[in-house]
N, C-alpha and C positions, 0 to 999 in steps of 0.2 A: 451421571454426568449431567451438567446443565444443558438447557436447550441450546440449539445451534448458535454459534458465534456469528454475528452479522457484521460484515465489513461495511460500515457506513462511510462510504467514500464520498466525502465532500471533495471529490477528486478534482483537483486542479491540475489537469494535464495541460498545463499552460506552456506553450512554446514561446520563447522570446524571439521575436523576429530579428533577423540579421540581414538587413537589406532585402527583405522579402522572403528570405529563406531561413527556416529554423533549423538549427543543428543540435540544440540541447533543450531539454525540458525538465520541469520539476513535477513530481507526483507526490501529492500529500493527501492526507485524510485522517479520519478518526475511526477507531475500532470500538464498537459497542455491542452489548448483548441485545436480545429481543426487547427487553424492557427499556432500552435506551441508556443503561448505565455503561459508562466508558470502561475499557479494559486497559489497565496499565501493565507494562511488562510483556505484552503480546509480541510474538515474533512475526514480523511482516517480511515476506520475501517477494521480490520481483525477478522474473526471468524474461530476458529479451528473447522472443520466440525465434527470430532469425539466426541468432548466434549462440543461444544457450547461456549467455553471460548472466550471472546471478548476483544480486545484492540483497543483503538482509539488514534490517534495523529492528530495534525494540521500540514499542510505543512508550511515550513519556507518562508522567503521572496523570495526565488528562486524556490518555488514550490516543494521543496524536502521533503521527509518523510523517516522515518527509524523506524523499529521495531526490536530492538536487542533482543537476547536471547529467540526467539520463539522456542517452542519444534518442532522437525522435524515432519512434517505431512502435511495434506492437509488443505488448508485455502480458504475461500471465502473472497474477498476483495471488498469494496465498497468505493465510493468517492462522497461527497456532497459539494456543494458550492453555495452560493447565486447567482441566475441568470442562473444556469445550472440545467439540469436534473440529478437526481441521477444515477450513473453508478455502475454496479456490474460486477465482473469478477471472 
C-alpha cells in the first residue's frame, strides 16, 4: 500500500451569516497524497458528531470535494481510496 493518504483540507468551513446567525455552512477541500498528487475518486465522508448524520461524496478529477448546506456544528471527516489507508480527522 502507498504511504498514508493525506487530507489536505483547504477547508473552507465557511458559514454564511444570516442576520448574525449562521445556520448552514459549506465544507470543501482537496485530497492528496504525501507527495502532493491529488486523488480522484476518493470517498470522503462527514459525520455530524451531535446527531450521527452522515454524508458521503467522491472527489472529482482534481481531487476536490464539496459538502454544501451542512448544518453548523462539529463533524468528523474521513477519506478512503484504493491503495491508501483510511484517514480520519
